[in-house]
C-alpha positions in Angstrom: -29.8 17.7 -4.2 -30.5 14.7 -6.5 -29.6 11.0 -5.3 -27.0 10.8 -8.0 -25.0 13.8 -7.2 -25.1 12.8 -3.2 -23.7 9.4 -4.3 -21.1 11.1 -6.4 -20.3 13.5 -3.5 -20.0 10.7 -0.9 -18.3 8.5 -3.2 -15.3 11.1 -3.6 -15.1 11.8 -0.1 -14.7 8.1 0.7 -11.9 7.5 -1.8 -10.0 10.4 -0.9 -10.4 9.4 3.0 -9.2 6.0 2.0 -6.0 7.4 0.2 -5.4 9.8 2.7 -5.5 6.9 5.4 -3.7 4.6 3.3 -0.8 7.2 3.1 -0.6 7.7 7.0 0.9 4.5 7.3 4.3 5.3 6.1 4.1 8.3 8.9 3.1 6.2 11.6 6.2 3.9 10.9 8.6 6.6 10.8 7.2 7.8 14.2 7.4 4.4 15.8 11.3 3.7 14.6 12.0 6.7 16.7 11.4 4.7 19.7 14.1 2.0 18.9 11.8 -0.7 17.7 13.0 -2.6 14.8 11.2 -3.7 11.7 10.3 -7.4 12.4 8.9 -6.2 15.9 7.0 -3.2 14.5 4.9 -5.3 11.8 4.2 -8.0 14.1 2.3 -5.4 16.5 0.6 -3.9 13.4 -0.6 -7.7 12.2 -1.5 -8.7 15.7 -4.1 -5.5 16.3 -5.3 -6.1 12.6 -5.8 -9.8 12.4 -8.9 -9.7 14.4 -10.4 -6.9 12.2 -9.5 -8.5 8.8 -10.6 -12.4 10.6 -14.3 -10.6 11.0 -14.1 -9.0 7.8 -13.1 -12.8 6.2 -16.0 -14.3 8.6 -18.8 -11.7 7.1 -17.8 -11.7 3.7 -17.9 -15.7 4.0 -21.3 -16.2 5.3 -23.5 -18.3 3.3 -20.9 -18.8 0.9 -19.5 -22.4 -0.4 -16.3 -23.6 1.3 -13.0 -23.0 -0.5 -11.6 -25.8 -2.3 -8.2 -27.1 -1.5 -7.0 -25.4 -4.7 -8.4 -21.9 -3.8 -6.9 -22.4 -0.3 -3.6 -22.6 -1.9 -4.1 -19.6 -3.9 -5.5 -17.3 -1.0 -2.4 -18.5 0.9 0.1 -17.8 -2.1 -1.2 -14.4 -2.5 -1.6 -13.5 1.3 2.1 -14.3 1.5 3.1 -12.2 -1.7 0.7 -9.4 -1.6 0.3 -8.7 2.2 3.1 -10.2 4.2 6.2 -9.9 1.9 5.0 -6.5 0.4 4.7 -5.1 4.0 7.4 -6.3 5.5 9.8 -4.8 2.8 8.1 -1.7 3.0 8.6 -1.2 6.7 12.3 -2.3 6.3 12.9 0.2 3.4 11.2 2.8 5.8 14.3 2.9 8.1 16.2 4.3 5.3 14.1 6.7 3.2 11.4 9.3 3.9 7.8 8.9 3.9 7.2 11.3 0.9 9.8 8.9 -1.2 8.4 5.8 0.2 4.7 7.0 -1.3 6.1 7.9 -4.5 7.5 4.5 -5.1 4.7 2.5 -4.0 2.5 4.9 -6.3 4.2 3.3 -9.3 2.4 -0.2 -8.7 -0.4 0.2 -11.3 3.0 0.6 -13.9 4.1 -2.5 -12.6 1.1 -4.5 -12.6 0.8 -3.1 -16.7 4.6 -4.2 -17.3 3.9 -7.6 -15.7 1.1 -8.3 -17.9 3.2 -7.2 -20.6 6.1 -9.6 -20.1 4.1 -12.8 -18.5 0.9 -12.5 -20.6 1.8 -10.6 -23.8 -0.5 -7.7 -23.3 -0.2 -4.7 -25.2 1.0 -1.3 -24.4 -0.1 1.9 -25.6 1.9 5.2 -26.5 0.3 7.1 -24.1 0.7 4.2 -21.4 4.5 4.2 -22.0 4.6 8.2 -21.9 3.0 7.8 -18.5 5.1 5.3 -17.3 8.0 7.2 -18.3 7.2 10.3 -16.7 6.2 8.7 -13.7 9.4 6.9 -13.2 11.6 9.7 -14.1 9.6 11.7 -11.3 10.9 8.9 -8.7 14.2 9.0 -9.9 14.6 12.8 -9.6 13.5 12.3 -5.7 15.7 9.0 -5.1 18.8 11.2 -6.8 18.0 14.2 -4.2 17.9 12.1 -1.5 21.2 10.1 -2.5 23.0 13.2 -2.4 22.0 14.2 1.3 22.1 10.3 2.7 24.2 8.3 0.6 23.8 4.7 -0.5 21.0 3.9 2.8 18.3 6.0 0.3 19.5 3.2 -2.3 19.1 0.3 0.1 15.8 1.7 1.3 14.6 2.6 -2.4 15.3 -1.0 -3.5 13.3 -2.2 -0.8 10.0 -0.3 -1.3 10.4 -0.8 -4.9 10.7 -4.8 -4.6 7.7 -4.3 -2.0 5.8 -2.7 -5.1 6.6 -5.4 -7.2 5.4 -7.5 -4.6 2.1 -6.3 -4.3 1.9 -6.1 -8.3 2.1 -9.6 -8.4 -0.6 -10.2 -6.1 -2.9 -7.6 -8.4 -1.8 -9.5 -11.4 -2.9 -13.1 -10.1 -5.7 -12.2 -7.8 -7.9 -11.5 -10.6 -9.8 -15.0 -11.1 -9.8 -15.4 -7.6 -11.5 -12.3 -6.7 -14.2 -13.0 -9.6 -14.8 -16.0 -7.7 -14.5 -15.2 -4.1 -15.6 -11.2 -3.7 -13.1 -8.6 -3.2 -14.0 -8.3 0.5 -13.8 -12.0 1.3 -10.4 -12.3 -0.6 -8.9 -9.4 1.0 -9.9 -10.7 4.4 -8.6 -14.1 3.6 -5.5 -13.1 2.8 -4.7 -10.3 5.1 -5.3 -12.9 7.8 -2.7 -15.2 6.3 -0.3 -12.2 6.4 -1.2 -11.4 10.1 -0.1 -14.7 11.0 2.5 -15.0 9.0 4.2 -11.7 10.5 3.4 -12.9 14.2 5.2 -16.5 13.4 8.1 -14.4 11.6 8.8 -12.6 15.0 8.5 -15.9 17.2 11.3 -17.0 15.0 13.7 -14.4 14.7 13.2 -12.3 18.0 13.2 -13.6 21.8 9.9 -12.5 23.4 11.5 -10.0 25.1 11.5 -7.8 21.8 8.1 -7.7 22.4 8.4 -5.4 25.4 8.6 -1.9 23.5 7.4 1.5 24.4 3.9 2.3 25.1 3.8 4.6 22.3 4.9 1.9 20.0 2.0 0.1 20.8 -0.5 2.9 20.3 0.9 4.0 17.0 0.9 0.4 16.0 -2.9 0.0 16.9 -3.5 3.6 15.0 -1.6 1.8 12.0 -3.7 -1.5 11.7 -7.0 0.2 12.5 -7.1 3.9 10.6 -4.0 2.8 8.2 -4.8 -0.6 7.4 -8.7 -2.1 7.8 -10.8 1.2 8.0 -8.6 2.4 4.4 -10.0 -1.0 2.6 -13.4 -0.4 3.5 -13.3 3.3 2.9 -12.1 2.6 -0.7 -14.1 -0.3 -1.4 -17.3 1.8 -0.5 -15.8 4.8 -2.8 -15.7 2.6 -5.8 -19.2 1.0 -5.1 -20.1 4.6 -5.6 -18.0 6.2 -8.4 -16.3 3.2 -9.9 -12.4 2.1 -10.3 -11.2 4.8 -12.2 -12.2 7.8 -10.8 -11.4 6.5 -7.3 -8.0 5.6 -8.7 -7.8 9.4 -10.0 -8.8 10.6 -6.6 -6.4 8.5 -5.0 -3.9 10.9 -6.2 -4.2 13.1 -3.2 -2.4 10.0 -1.5 1.3 11.2 -2.5 0.4 14.9 -1.4 -0.9 14.2 1.9 2.0 12.1 2.7 4.3 14.7 1.6 2.4 17.2 3.8 2.3 15.2 6.6 5.9 14.4 6.6 7.0 18.0 6.3 4.5 18.9 9.5 4.8 15.4 11.6 8.5 14.3 10.5 10.1 17.6 9.8 11.1 16.3 6.3 12.2 18.8 3.8 10.2 20.1 1.1 12.2 20.9 -1.9 11.8 22.1 -5.2 13.4 18.8 -6.4 10.9 16.8 -4.4 7.9 18.8 -5.7 9.0 18.5 -9.5 9.6 14.8 -8.8 6.0 14.4 -7.0 4.4 16.3 -10.0 5.7 14.3 -12.7 5.0 10.8 -11.1 1.4 12.2 -10.7 1.6 13.3 -14.2 2.6 10.5 -15.3 0.2 8.2 -13.3 -2.9 10.5 -14.6 -1.8 10.1 -18.2 -1.3 6.2 -17.5 -4.7 5.7 -15.6 -6.9 7.8 -18.3 -5.4 5.7 -21.2 -6.0 2.1 -19.5 -9.8 2.1 -19.8 
C-alpha cells in the first residue's frame, strides 16, 4: 500500500472517529440527567475535567511563540465566551427537553448558519445550490421537530430553540475566529478559548449554586469525565489530525456519520424511538448538508 493510500485511510478513520466521539456528547448528557443533576452543575463538571487537557493543549501550542497582545487576549476571551461557554451551556440546557437525535440534527446545521451570517454581516453571496442545500436541511430539521412536538408538546419547542441558539453562538465563533486562527494557529486558539470557557462554567456554578450542589451521584462524575475526555478533548485532536491528512472538505463530508451515530446510540442506550419521520428528517438534513458542502469550495 502506498504512503498516499495509508494517509487517506488513516485520515478517513480519524475524521470519522472524531465525528462519532463528538456526537456521543449528547448521549452522555442525557444519561447524566437521569441522576437528577441540573445543567449548571453538569456542565461545571464537564469543564472542570476538561480544563487540564485544554490548558496543556494551549501550553503546548504556545511554546516558542510570541505572547498574545492585549487585543488578541480580548478576542480570545470573546470567542471563548461565545463559541464554547455560551454554546455549550445552551446545548446542555436544551437537552433537558429534546432527544439526543434532534439535538444533533440542529447542531449539524451550524455550517449553514456560518454562511447565512456571512451573507447578512459581510454581504457574501450564496449560490442557488447552497440555498437548495440549506432549504433541504431546515425542512428535515423542522420535520423532526414537528414529530417530537406531537409527543412532548411545548417543551420540545423550548429545547429546540435553546439548541438552535447554541448553534448560532458557535457559528458566530466560527465566523469571527478566522483571522485569529491565521495568527495563532487552530490548536493554540482552541486550547486558549476552551480554557476560558471552562473557567467561566466553573465560576458560573460558584455564583448560581451552593457548594452542596456539587455532591452528585458517582455516575455523574464518571459520565462527566468521559464527556470531558472522549467527547470533548480527544475529538478535537482526532478531527484536526484527520484534516491534516485528507483536507477540511473531505473531513466535513465524513462528519456526516455524526448524526447517524447519535441516532443509533440514542435508540440503543436511551430507548429513543426510531420513526419514519426521524429517518426522513435525518435524510433531508444529511442530503442538504452534502449538497451545501459540495458547493462551498
